[in-house]
LUMGUTOR-82994 format. One record per atom (N, C-alpha, C, CB): z, y, x. Coordinates in steps of 0.05 Angstrom, whole numbers, padded with zeros to 5 digits, always signed. Glycine has a CB too. Layout:
residues N
ZYX
...
END
This chain:
residues 265
-01232+00297-00185
-01238+00326-00190
-01234+00342-00164
-01221+00337-00213
-01254+00356-00155
-01252+00370-00129
-01248+00399-00133
-01277+00365-00112
-01232+00411-00116
-01227+00440-00116
-01230+00450-00087
-01198+00447-00127
-01237+00475-00084
-01239+00486-00058
-01222+00511-00057
-01268+00493-00050
-01203+00513-00038
-01186+00536-00035
-01181+00541-00006
-01160+00533-00050
-01183+00567+00002
-01180+00575+00030
-01198+00558+00048
-01151+00572+00038
-01222+00552+00039
-01241+00538+00055
-01237+00508+00057
-01241+00550+00082
-01217+00497+00044
-01211+00469+00045
-01216+00456+00018
-01181+00464+00054
-01230+00433+00018
-01236+00419-00007
-01213+00400-00014
-01262+00403-00005
-01203+00402-00038
-01182+00384-00048
-01193+00366-00070
-01157+00400-00058
-01189+00340-00068
-01197+00322-00089
-01171+00309-00099
-01217+00300-00080
-01156+00324-00115
-01129+00316-00123
-01126+00318-00153
-01108+00334-00110
-01109+00301-00165
-01102+00304-00193
-01091+00331-00198
-01083+00282-00202
-01094+00341-00222
-01086+00369-00228
-01056+00373-00223
-01092+00376-00256
-01039+00352-00227
-01010+00357-00225
-01002+00361-00196
-00995+00335-00237
-01020+00356-00176
-01013+00361-00148
-01020+00389-00139
-01026+00341-00130
-01035+00403-00156
-01046+00429-00146
-01026+00451-00144
-01068+00438-00165
-01005+00450-00161
-00985+00472-00160
-00972+00474-00132
-00964+00468-00181
-00964+00452-00121
-00951+00452-00095
-00971+00461-00074
-00940+00424-00088
-00996+00452-00075
-01016+00459-00055
-01020+00489-00055
-01042+00445-00061
-01023+00501-00078
-01029+00530-00078
-01004+00547-00075
-01042+00537-00104
-00981+00536-00081
-00957+00551-00075
-00953+00555-00045
-00932+00537-00087
-00961+00534-00030
-00960+00535-00001
-00979+00555+00010
-00964+00508+00011
-01003+00558-00002
-01023+00577+00009
-01018+00605-00001
-01051+00568+00001
-01000+00610-00020
-00997+00636-00032
-00988+00657-00012
-00977+00635-00055
-00969+00650+00005
-00959+00670+00025
-00981+00679+00043
-00936+00658+00041
-01000+00661+00051
-01022+00669+00068
-01040+00688+00053
-01038+00644+00077
-01045+00683+00027
-01062+00701+00011
-01049+00728+00009
-01067+00689-00017
-01023+00729+00003
-01010+00754+00000
-01009+00770+00026
-00982+00750-00011
-01005+00756+00048
-01005+00769+00074
-01032+00783+00079
-00999+00749+00096
-01054+00769+00073
-01080+00781+00077
-01084+00805+00059
-01102+00761+00072
-01073+00804+00034
-01075+00826+00015
-01062+00851+00026
-01063+00818-00012
-01038+00847+00039
-01024+00870+00049
-01038+00882+00073
-00996+00862+00057
-01057+00867+00085
-01072+00878+00107
-01097+00892+00097
-01080+00855+00126
-01099+00896+00072
-01122+00910+00060
-01145+00893+00053
-01130+00931+00079
-01142+00866+00052
-01164+00849+00045
-01161+00841+00015
-01164+00823+00062
-01185+00836+00003
-01185+00828-00025
-01191+00798-00026
-01207+00843-00040
-01174+00784-00042
-01179+00755-00046
-01198+00751-00069
-01152+00740-00051
-01216+00732-00066
-01238+00728-00085
-01239+00699-00095
-01265+00736-00073
-01243+00696-00121
-01248+00669-00133
-01277+00670-00145
-01227+00662-00155
-01293+00650-00138
-01320+00648-00148
-01320+00627-00171
-01340+00640-00126
-01332+00634-00194
-01334+00616-00216
-01363+00613-00225
-01316+00625-00240
-01374+00590-00221
-01402+00584-00228
-01405+00554-00231
-01422+00596-00207
-01419+00545-00251
-01422+00516-00256
-01444+00504-00238
-01427+00511-00285
-01458+00520-00223
-01479+00510-00206
-01470+00512-00177
-01506+00525-00210
-01468+00489-00163
-01458+00489-00135
-01476+00505-00117
-01456+00461-00126
-01503+00504-00118
-01519+00520-00101
-01514+00550-00104
-01549+00515-00106
-01510+00559-00129
-01504+00587-00135
-01478+00595-00122
-01504+00592-00165
-01457+00577-00124
-01431+00583-00112
-01434+00586-00081
-01411+00562-00119
-01449+00567-00069
-01452+00568-00040
-01467+00594-00031
-01468+00543-00031
-01488+00601-00046
-01503+00625-00039
-01485+00650-00041
-01527+00628-00058
-01470+00653-00063
-01453+00676-00066
-01431+00676-00045
-01441+00677-00094
-01420+00653-00039
-01399+00651-00019
-01409+00661+00008
-01389+00622-00017
-01434+00652+00016
-01445+00661+00042
-01448+00692+00042
-01472+00648+00046
-01457+00703+00020
-01459+00732+00019
-01432+00746+00022
-01473+00741-00007
-01412+00736+00007
-01386+00748+00007
-01372+00746+00034
-01368+00736-00014
-01375+00722+00047
-01362+00718+00073
-01374+00735+00095
-01363+00689+00080
-01398+00745+00090
-01411+00763+00110
-01401+00792+00107
-01441+00761+00107
-01387+00797+00085
-01377+00824+00080
-01349+00828+00091
-01377+00830+00049
-01343+00851+00102
-01316+00856+00113
-01296+00861+00090
-01316+00880+00132
-01271+00853+00096
-01249+00860+00077
-01246+00840+00054
-01253+00886+00067
-01259+00817+00055
-01257+00798+00034
-01249+00771+00044
-01284+00796+00019
-01234+00756+00027
-01227+00728+00033
-01234+00712+00008
-01197+00725+00041
-01253+00694+00010
-01259+00676-00012
-01238+00654-00012
-01288+00664-00010
-01220+00654-00032
-01198+00635-00033
-01204+00610-00049
-01173+00648-00043
-01226+00610-00064
-01231+00587-00080
-01257+00588-00096
-01209+00582-00099
-01266+00564-00106
-01289+00562-00122
-01282+00544-00146
-01314+00550-00106
-01294+00550-00169
-01290+00534-00193
-01316+00531-00208
-01268+00546-00211
-01320+00508-00221
-01345+00503-00235
-01342+00500-00265
-01357+00478-00225
-01317+00501-00275
-01312+00499-00303
-01291+00519-00312
-01303+00470-00311
-01289+00522-00338
-01269+00541-00349
-01241+00532-00341
-01271+00542-00380
-01235+00506-00344
-01208+00497-00337
-01202+00500-00308
-01206+00468-00345
-01221+00493-00290
-01216+00496-00262
-01211+00526-00255
-01240+00486-00246
-01227+00543-00267
-01224+00572-00261
-01197+00582-00270
-01246+00588-00275
-01188+00573-00293
-01162+00582-00304
-01140+00572-00285
-01158+00571-00332
-01141+00547-00277
-01120+00536-00260
-01119+00550-00233
-01123+00506-00257
-01142+00554-00221
-01143+00567-00195
-01134+00597-00197
-01171+00566-00183
-01142+00610-00218
-01134+00638-00221
-01104+00640-00226
-01150+00651-00245
-01093+00622-00241
-01065+00622-00247
-01048+00617-00221
-01058+00601-00268
-01057+00598-00205
-01042+00591-00181
-01046+00611-00158
-01050+00563-00172
-01071+00619-00153
-01076+00635-00129
-01077+00665-00135
-01102+00627-00117
-01079+00673-00160
-01078+00701-00168
-01097+00719-00151
-01049+00712-00167
-01123+00713-00152
-01142+00729-00136
-01143+00758-00145
-01170+00717-00138
-01151+00775-00127
-01155+00803-00133
-01181+00807-00150
-01157+00820-00108
-01201+00790-00144
-01227+00793-00157
-01238+00766-00166
-01247+00806-00137
-01249+00766-00190
-01264+00742-00200
-01293+00749-00201
-01254+00734-00229
-01309+00733-00186
-01339+00735-00188
-01346+00713-00208
-01353+00731-00160
-01353+00720-00232
-01353+00703-00255
-01380+00700-00268
-01333+00712-00275
-01390+00675-00269
-01415+00669-00284
-01407+00670-00314
-01427+00642-00276
-01427+00675-00331
-01421+00677-00360
-01427+00650-00374
-01437+00699-00373
-01451+00640-00370
-01458+00615-00383
-01450+00591-00366
-01489+00614-00389
-01427+00578-00373
-01418+00554-00358
-01425+00529-00374
-01388+00556-00353
-01423+00506-00361
-01432+00481-00374
-01416+00476-00400
-01428+00458-00355
-01390+00480-00399
-01373+00475-00423
-01356+00500-00427
-01355+00450-00419
-01369+00521-00438
-01354+00545-00443
-01367+00569-00430
-01326+00543-00433
-01353+00592-00430
-01364+00617-00419
-01344+00630-00401
-01373+00635-00441
-01353+00649-00386
-01335+00665-00369
-01316+00681-00386
-01351+00683-00351
-01324+00689-00410
-01306+00704-00427
-01282+00687-00435
-01321+00715-00452
-01286+00661-00438
-01264+00643-00445
-01244+00642-00422
-01274+00615-00451
-01253+00643-00397
-01235+00644-00374
-01217+00669-00376
-01251+00645-00348
-01229+00692-00382
-01213+00716-00384
-01193+00715-00407
-01232+00740-00389
-01200+00703-00429
-01181+00700-00451
-01157+00683-00444
-01195+00689-00476
-01161+00664-00426
-01140+00646-00418
-01121+00657-00397
-01152+00620-00408
-01129+00678-00383
-01113+00689-00362
-01088+00702-00374
-01129+00710-00346
-01066+00700-00359
-01041+00713-00368
-01044+00743-00367
-01017+00703-00350
-01031+00756-00385
-01034+00786-00387
-01023+00800-00362
-01019+00796-00411
-01004+00788-00348
-00993+00802-00325
-01011+00799-00300
-00965+00791-00318
-01032+00782-00302
-01051+00780-00280
-01077+00791-00288
-01054+00750-00270
-01085+00813-00276
-01110+00827-00284
-01128+00831-00260
-01103+00854-00297
-01142+00810-00252
-01160+00814-00229
-01184+00831-00237
-01171+00787-00219
-01197+00843-00217
-01222+00857-00222
-01243+00836-00230
-01231+00874-00198
-01260+00843-00248
-01281+00824-00258
-01308+00834-00250
-01279+00820-00288
-01323+00816-00236
-01351+00821-00230
-01367+00798-00242
-01356+00824-00199
-01383+00804-00262
-01400+00782-00273
-01425+00778-00256
-01408+00789-00303
-01432+00753-00252
-01456+00745-00237
-01471+00726-00255
-01449+00733-00208
-01493+00734-00265
-01507+00718-00286
-01537+00721-00285
-01496+00726-00313
-01551+00702-00297
-01580+00704-00300
-01588+00717-00326
-01592+00677-00297
-01568+00725-00342
-01574+00735-00369
-01567+00764-00372
-01558+00718-00390
-01586+00780-00382
-01582+00809-00385
-01567+00816-00411
-01608+00823-00384
-01567+00798-00430
-01558+00805-00457
-01528+00805-00461
-01571+00786-00477
-01513+00800-00440
-01484+00801-00443
-01471+00826-00431
-01471+00777-00430
-01488+00845-00422
-01477+00868-00408
-01458+00885-00424
-01501+00885-00399
-01465+00889-00449
-01448+00906-00466
-01420+00894-00469
-01460+00910-00494
-01419+00868-00474
-01393+00854-00477
-01378+00854-00451
-01397+00825-00488
-01393+00852-00429
-01380+00851-00402
-01364+00877-00398
-01400+00847-00380
-01376+00899-00405
-01362+00925-00400
-01341+00930-00421
-01382+00947-00399
-01342+00916-00444
-01320+00918-00463
-01294+00907-00451
-01327+00902-00489
-01297+00887-00433
-01273+00876-00419
-01268+00891-00393
-01276+00846-00414
-01281+00914-00390
-01277+00932-00367
-01284+00918-00340
-01249+00941-00366
-01307+00904-00340
-01317+00892-00315
-01323+00914-00295
-01341+00875-00320
-01319+00909-00270
-01325+00928-00249
-01355+00930-00245
-01312+00920-00222
-01369+00907-00248
-01398+00907-00244
-01411+00883-00259
-01405+00907-00214
-01437+00885-00262
-01452+00864-00276
-01477+00858-00258
-01460+00872-00305
-01476+00836-00244
-01498+00829-00225
-01516+00808-00237
-01486+00819-00199
-01542+00813-00233
-01562+00793-00242
-01571+00776-00219
-01586+00808-00255
-01573+00750-00224
-01582+00731-00203
-01612+00734-00199
-01574+00702-00210
-01622+00730-00175
-01607+00726-00150
-01596+00753-00140
-01624+00712-00129
-01571+00752-00130
-01559+00777-00120
-01568+00782-00092
-01528+00774-00122
-01576+00807-00087
-01583+00814-00059
-01559+00825-00044
-01606+00836-00060
-01559+00823-00018
-01537+00834-00002
-01533+00864-00007
-01542+00830+00028
-01555+00878-00011
-01553+00907-00015
-01539+00913-00042
-01581+00920-00015
-01546+00898-00062
-01534+00902-00089
-01504+00895-00088
-01548+00886-00110
-01498+00873-00073
-01470+00865-00071
-01453+00885-00056
-01469+00838-00057
-01465+00898-00036
-01451+00919-00021
-01443+00942-00040
-01469+00930+00002
-01459+00948-00060
-01452+00969-00079
-01428+00961-00095
-01476+00975-00098
-01427+00935-00103
-01404+00925-00118
-01378+00927-00101
-01409+00896-00126
-01380+00919-00076
-01357+00920-00058
-01346+00948-00054
-01363+00907-00031
-01364+00967-00054
-01356+00995-00052
-01338+01003-00076
-01380+01014-00049
-01345+00992-00099
-01328+00998-00123
-01302+00983-00122
-01344+00990-00148
-01302+00960-00109
-01277+00944-00108
-01258+00953-00087
-01284+00915-00104
-01268+00964-00065
-01251+00968-00042
-01226+00985-00046
-01267+00981-00021
-01226+01006-00064
-01201+01020-00068
-01178+01003-00078
-01206+01042-00089
-01184+00980-00090
-01162+00962-00099
-01147+00951-00076
-01174+00940-00116
-01159+00950-00052
-01146+00938-00029
-01123+00955-00019
-01165+00932-00007
-01124+00980-00023
-01104+00997-00011
-01091+01018-00030
-01116+01012+00012
-01106+01027-00049
-01095+01048-00066
-01111+01053-00091
-01091+01073-00050
-01103+01073-00105
-01116+01081-00130
-01126+01110-00128
-01096+01078-00154
-01150+01114-00138
-01161+01141-00139
-01157+01150-00168
-01191+01142-00131
-01139+01170-00172
-01131+01178-00199
-01132+01209-00201
-01103+01168-00206
-01138+01218-00226
-01138+01246-00231
-01111+01254-00243
-01162+01254-00250
-01096+01271-00229
-01070+01280-00239
-01073+01309-00248
-01049+01278-00216
-01051+01320-00258
-01051+01348-00268
-01057+01367-00245
-01025+01355-00281
-01052+01359-00220
-01056+01376-00197
-01083+01370-00183
-01033+01374-00177
-01099+01353-00195
-01125+01346-00183
-01127+01317-00177
-01129+01363-00158
-01150+01309-00165
-01154+01281-00158
-01138+01273-00134
-01184+01276-00153
-01124+01250-00137
-01106+01241-00115
-01113+01212-00109
-01077+01244-00124
-01109+01205-00083
-01110+01177-00074
-01081+01168-00071
-01127+01173-00048
-01074+01148-00086
-01046+01139-00087
-01043+01111-00074
-01036+01138-00117
-01027+01109-00053
-01024+01084-00040
-01007+01065-00057
-01010+01088-00012
-01017+01041-00061
-01004+01022-00078
-00976+01014-00067
-01021+00997-00081
-00974+01011-00041
-00949+01002-00030
-00927+01023-00031
-00952+00993-00002
-00934+01047-00040
-00914+01069-00043
-00904+01071-00072
-00925+01095-00034
-00916+01057-00090
-00909+01058-00118
-00885+01040-00124
-00932+01050-00136
-00865+01050-00138
-00841+01035-00145
-00841+01029-00175
-00816+01050-00137
-00845+01049-00191
-00844+01046-00220
-00868+01061-00232
-00818+01058-00232
-00881+01048-00252
-00903+01060-00267
-00894+01059-00297
-00931+01045-00262
-00894+01082-00310
-00883+01083-00337
-00901+01100-00355
-00854+01095-00336
-00906+01089-00379
-00923+01103-00398
-00906+01125-00412
-00934+01083-00419
-00919+01148-00415
-00906+01171-00429
-00927+01183-00447
-00894+01192-00409
-00929+01173-00472
-00949+01184-00490
-00977+01177-00481
-00947+01214-00494
-00994+01197-00478
-01022+01192-00468
-01023+01193-00438
-01040+01214-00480
-01001+01194-00425
-01000+01195-00396
-00985+01171-00384
-00987+01221-00386
-00988+01168-00358
-00972+01149-00343
-00958+01164-00320
-00990+01126-00331
-00933+01159-00317
-00917+01172-00296
-00913+01153-00273
-00890+01183-00308
-00918+01162-00249
-00915+01146-00225
-00889+01155-00210
-00939+01148-00207
-00874+01135-00201
-00849+01141-00186
-00850+01125-00160
-00824+01134-00202
-00844+01139-00138
-00843+01125-00113
-00845+01145-00090
-00866+01105-00110
-00848+01135-00066
-00850+01152-00042
-00874+01170-00045
-00850+01136-00016
-00870+01196-00044
-00892+01215-00046
-00903+01219-00074
-00914+01206-00029
-00890+01206-00094
-00900+01209-00121
-00876+01214-00140
-00916+01183-00130
-00866+01237-00138
-00843+01245-00155
-00853+01254-00182
-00826+01266-00141
-00850+01237-00202
-00858+01244-00230
-00887+01253-00231
-00840+01266-00240
-00905+01238-00218
-00933+01244-00218
-00946+01235-00244
-00947+01231-00193
-00956+01253-00260
-00968+01247-00285
-00999+01244-00282
-00962+01268-00306
-01009+01222-00293
-01038+01218-00294
-01047+01212-00322
-01047+01195-00274
-01070+01222-00329
-01081+01218-00356
-01097+01193-00357
-01098+01243-00365
-01083+01170-00362
-01096+01144-00363
-01077+01125-00378
-01102+01133-00334
-01088+01103-00388
-01070+01084-00401
-01056+01066-00381
-01087+01067-00421
-01033+01056-00389
-01018+01038-00372
-01034+01013-00366
-00991+01031-00384
-01049+01003-00386
-01066+00979-00383
-01086+00983-00360
-01080+00972-00409
-01098+01007-00360
-01118+01013-00339
-01105+01013-00311
-01131+01040-00344
-01082+01024-00309
-01068+01024-00283
-01060+00995-00275
-01043+01042-00284
-01050+00980-00294
-01041+00953-00289
-01064+00936-00278
-01030+00940-00314
-01088+00940-00287
-01111+00924-00278
-01117+00929-00249
-01136+00931-00294
-01107+00951-00238
-01113+00957-00210
-01089+00952-00191
-01121+00986-00208
-01068+00940-00202
-01044+00934-00186
-01042+00904-00181
-01019+00945-00199
-01036+00895-00156
-01033+00867-00151
-01008+00856-00164
-01033+00861-00121
-01010+00832-00176
-00988+00819-00189
-00985+00791-00178
-00991+00819-00219
-00962+00785-00163
-00942+00803-00154
-00953+00821-00132
-00918+00788-00144
-00938+00841-00124
-00910+00847-00129
-00904+00863-00155
-00898+00861-00106
-00926+00874-00167
-00921+00890-00191
-00917+00871-00215
-00944+00910-00196
-00898+00878-00232
-00891+00862-00255
-00888+00879-00280
-00864+00846-00249
-00902+00871-00301
-00900+00886-00326
-00875+00876-00341
-00925+00882-00344
-00857+00895-00347
-00832+00888-00361
-00833+00894-00390
-00808+00902-00348
-00852+00911-00398
-00855+00918-00426
-00883+00932-00429
-00832+00937-00437
-00889+00940-00453
-00915+00954-00457
-00915+00981-00444
-00920+00957-00487
-00892+00991-00435
-00891+01018-00424
-00880+01019-00395
-00874+01035-00441
-00875+00996-00383
-00861+00996-00357
-00872+00974-00339
-00831+00993-00361
-00878+00982-00314
-00886+00964-00292
-00868+00971-00268
-00916+00966-00285
-00859+00950-00254
-00841+00954-00232
-00851+00939-00208
-00812+00946-00240
-00846+00950-00184
-00853+00937-00159
-00830+00920-00150
-00862+00958-00137
-00832+00894-00151
-00810+00876-00144
-00801+00879-00115
-00818+00847-00149
-00820+00886-00098
-00813+00888-00069
-00796+00913-00063
-00839+00889-00053
-00794+00931-00082
-00779+00956-00077
-00750+00954-00088
-00792+00980-00089
-00743+00931-00100
-00717+00928-00112
-00697+00921-00090
-00717+00906-00133
-00675+00936-00088
-00654+00930-00069
-00633+00912-00081
-00641+00955-00058
-00624+00917-00105
-00605+00899-00119
-00604+00905-00149
-00577+00902-00107
-00594+00886-00163
-00592+00888-00192
-00563+00883-00201
-00611+00867-00206
-00553+00901-00218
-00525+00899-00227
-00524+00896-00257
-00509+00924-00217
-00506+00878-00266
-00502+00874-00295
-00487+00898-00306
-00487+00848-00300
-00495+00907-00330
-00482+00928-00344
-00475+00920-00373
-00499+00954-00344
-00458+00934-00387
-00450+00926-00414
-00474+00924-00433
-00430+00945-00425
-00472+00908-00453
-00493+00906-00474
-00518+00892-00465
-00500+00933-00483
-00515+00872-00447
-00537+00856-00437
-00558+00873-00421
-00551+00842-00460
-00550+00896-00412
-00567+00913-00396
-00563+00907-00366
-00563+00943-00402
-00583+00914-00350
-00579+00913-00321
-00589+00939-00309
-00595+00889-00309
-00577+00946-00286
-00584+00970-00271
-00599+00961-00246
-00559+00987-00264
-00623+00972-00242
-00640+00964-00220
-00639+00987-00199
-00669+00958-00229
-00632+00980-00175
-00632+01000-00153
-00655+00994-00134
-00605+01000-00138
-00664+01015-00120
-00688+01012-00104
-00683+01018-00074
-00711+01029-00115
-00699+01007-00057
-00696+01010-00028
-00703+01038-00018
-00713+00990-00013
-00718+01053-00034
-00727+01079-00026
-00710+01102-00037
-00756+01084-00034
-00688+01095-00050
-00670+01116-00060
-00678+01128-00087
-00668+01137-00041
-00698+01116-00100
-00706+01125-00126
-00682+01122-00146
-00731+01110-00137
-00680+01140-00165
-00659+01138-00185
-00658+01111-00198
-00662+01160-00207
-00635+01097-00199
-00633+01071-00211
-00644+01071-00239
-00604+01061-00210
-00654+01048-00248
-00667+01045-00274
-00651+01026-00291
-00696+01035-00271
-00645+01034-00316
-00631+01017-00335
-00651+01002-00352
-00611+01033-00352
-00647+00976-00354
-00665+00959-00370
-00650+00946-00393
-00678+00937-00352
-00663+00944-00416
-00651+00931-00439
-00653+00901-00437
-00665+00940-00465
-00645+00887-00458
-00643+00858-00458
-00670+00845-00451
-00633+00848-00485
-00691+00852-00466
-00717+00838-00462
-00729+00843-00435
-00737+00847-00484
-00728+00868-00426
-00739+00875-00400
-00722+00862-00378
-00740+00905-00396
-00696+00861-00382
-00679+00848-00362
-00685+00819-00358
-00649+00851-00370
-00690+00805-00381
-00697+00777-00380
-00724+00773-00365
-00699+00765-00408
-00744+00790-00371
-00769+00787-00357
-00766+00792-00327
-00790+00807-00369
-00750+00812-00320
-00746+00817-00292
-00733+00794-00277
-00729+00842-00288
-00712+00782-00289
-00699+00759-00277
-00719+00736-00273
-00675+00749-00295
-00735+00731-00293
-00755+00710-00291
-00775+00715-00269
-00770+00706-00317
-00784+00740-00266
-00803+00747-00246
-00791+00745-00218
-00813+00776-00250
-00766+00754-00215
-00753+00752-00189
-00748+00723-00181
-00727+00768-00189
-00742+00706-00201
-00737+00678-00195
-00763+00664-00186
-00725+00664-00220
-00785+00671-00200
-00810+00657-00194
-00822+00667-00167
-00830+00662-00216
-00813+00690-00158
-00824+00701-00133
-00804+00698-00110
-00831+00729-00136
-00784+00682-00114
-00764+00676-00092
-00746+00699-00086
-00779+00668-00067
END
């Protein structure tokens, strides 16, 4: 079984892949912090994958980190490499692109761009909040329009707040918390910034890691944590490197945070 990641073809049993991609993860994350988007291509036709890869590699700000031809391959690569964007065919040999999305972990929400020869799936594609729906063959001009929609994910979020539309730098966000119909942002330059959007929508635009969902109402930036202190009643107190007010977490959120910090070294 062959896999391609970071431009290198691997013909390895599946149980060897975890180590391989763990080693490449730091390189992927480094590129992400430089404002580049990592991309995974999923299509069961090799010529289609090669064509799309050539188009994407000619575009600035992108790194194609892998290709997959089946649902299982796509799931494993997405799980290990955590791409920012999935360019996803719908009709695969054994399954569909929608099955790939159903298999993804909830804490990993890449942007989805469907690339297909079929027009009749468009409604369902946007039900899963796809960024775009491209019909084959994709032209460079049409792909450029898609990349214009994706590019804000590389550096920040364009959000409408109570004080007007704001561009919010991702690396300045420390805590994102749901408050009723709003989401409150905490971090450098964002003191109690309220935006009228769902937490799920914000989560889809944040790279994971470093952002980690601790509950249905709370997301935290692992890179902004300075230290964690145990408190009575199985709670922990989280302090931040930017001087933000420490955050108290209950038992379940504390356990998720410990697991996330352990898995991210």
